[in-house]
C-alpha positions in Angstrom: -23.1 -86.8 -11.4 -26.1 -89.1 -11.1 -25.9 -92.7 -12.3 -28.1 -92.3 -15.4 -26.1 -89.3 -16.7 -22.9 -91.1 -16.0 -23.9 -94.2 -18.0 -25.5 -92.2 -20.8 -22.2 -90.4 -21.7 -21.1 -93.2 -24.0 -24.3 -92.9 -26.0 -23.8 -89.2 -26.5 -20.3 -89.8 -27.8 -21.6 -92.5 -30.1 -24.1 -90.0 -31.6 -21.2 -87.5 -32.1 -19.2 -90.1 -33.9 -22.1 -90.9 -36.3 -22.4 -87.2 -37.0 -18.7 -86.8 -37.7 -18.9 -89.8 -40.1 -21.7 -88.2 -42.0 -19.8 -84.9 -42.2 -16.7 -86.8 -43.6 -18.8 -88.5 -46.2 -20.3 -85.2 -47.2 -16.9 -83.6 -47.6 -15.6 -86.6 -49.6 -18.7 -86.3 -51.8 -17.9 -82.6 -52.5 -14.3 -83.4 -53.3 -15.3 -86.1 -55.8 -17.9 -84.2 -57.7 -17.9 -84.9 -61.4 -19.6 -82.7 -64.0 -20.7 -83.6 -67.5 -20.3 -81.2 -70.4 -22.7 -81.1 -73.3 -21.9 -84.1 -75.6 -18.7 -84.8 -73.7 -17.4 -87.6 -71.5 -17.7 -86.9 -67.7 -14.7 -85.0 -66.5 -13.4 -84.3 -63.0 -14.2 -80.8 -61.9 -11.0 -79.0 -60.9 -11.5 -75.3 -61.0 -8.8 -74.5 -58.5 -6.1 -76.7 -57.1 -5.8 -74.7 -53.9 -9.5 -75.2 -53.1 -9.2 -78.9 -53.7 -6.2 -78.9 -51.3 -8.4 -77.1 -48.8 -11.1 -79.7 -49.1 -8.6 -82.5 -48.6 -7.2 -80.7 -45.5 -10.7 -80.3 -44.1 -11.4 -84.0 -44.7 -8.2 -85.0 -42.9 -9.0 -82.7 -40.0 -12.5 -84.2 -39.7 -11.1 -87.7 -39.8 -8.6 -86.8 -37.0 -11.5 -85.5 -35.0 -13.5 -88.6 -35.6 -10.5 -90.7 -34.4 -10.3 -88.7 -31.2 -14.0 -89.2 -30.6 -13.6 -92.9 -31.2 -10.8 -93.0 -28.7 -12.9 -91.1 -26.2 -15.8 -93.5 -26.7 -13.5 -96.5 -26.1 -12.1 -95.0 -22.9 -15.5 -94.1 -21.7 -17.0 -97.5 -22.5 -14.2 -99.1 -20.6 -14.8 -96.9 -17.6 -18.6 -97.6 -17.7 -17.9 -101.3 -18.1 -15.8 -101.3 -15.0 -18.6 -99.7 -13.0 -21.3 -102.0 -14.5 -19.1 -105.0 -13.7 -19.3 -104.1 -10.0 -23.1 -104.7 -10.0 -23.5 -108.0 -8.3 -27.0 -108.9 -9.6 -26.5 -110.5 -13.0 -30.0 -109.5 -14.3 -29.4 -105.8 -13.4 -25.9 -105.9 -14.8 -27.3 -107.4 -18.1 -29.9 -104.6 -18.4 -27.2 -102.0 -17.9 -24.9 -103.6 -20.5 -27.6 -103.9 -23.1 -28.8 -100.3 -22.5 -25.5 -98.4 -22.0 -22.9 -100.4 -23.8 -24.9 -101.9 -26.7 -27.4 -99.0 -26.9 -30.4 -101.3 -27.2 -34.0 -99.9 -27.0 -36.2 -100.8 -24.1 -38.3 -102.9 -26.4 -35.3 -104.9 -27.6 -34.0 -105.4 -24.0 -37.4 -106.7 -22.9 -37.7 -109.1 -25.9 -34.1 -110.3 -25.4 -34.7 -111.0 -21.8 -38.2 -112.4 -22.2 -40.0 -109.8 -20.1 -42.1 -106.7 -20.7 -40.8 -103.2 -21.2 -42.3 -102.2 -17.9 -40.4 -105.0 -16.1 -37.2 -103.8 -17.8 -37.8 -100.2 -16.8 -38.5 -101.1 -13.2 -35.4 -103.2 -13.0 -33.4 -100.4 -14.7 -34.5 -98.1 -11.9 -33.2 -100.6 -9.4 -29.9 -101.0 -11.4 -29.4 -97.2 -11.4 -29.7 -97.1 -7.6 -27.0 -99.8 -7.3 -24.8 -97.8 -9.8 -25.3 -94.6 -7.8 -24.1 -96.4 -4.6 -21.0 -97.5 -6.5 -20.4 -94.0 -7.8 -20.9 -92.4 -4.4 -18.3 -94.8 -3.0 -18.0 -96.2 0.5 
């Protein structure tokens, strides 16, 4: 696996977590729907207890999946952090941390470090070469 793909794995899991969270919110919203009858107070809609139980089971399953993804992300971030920590050059290490652990944009990285985006990208290329050497081993 090349260095960029290796480091980008944490971002992909982060995106999956966000998607799972949106799915859970959607399921919870469906479970909490309230309907209003004509001239009546709002009442909870409960057409079928079994279908409500099914929704609750699906919500719990989705939350369990989310927790597994979060565990994966934490493990992957720890692994990526260990590799990044092996980069001796502090500037290169900081670029990698900001990009692959904090998920900053190139613009934000450049502003934070007081350089141009082009500078950040050029140093990122150098940092990737260093990480590739680490991944390839001795």
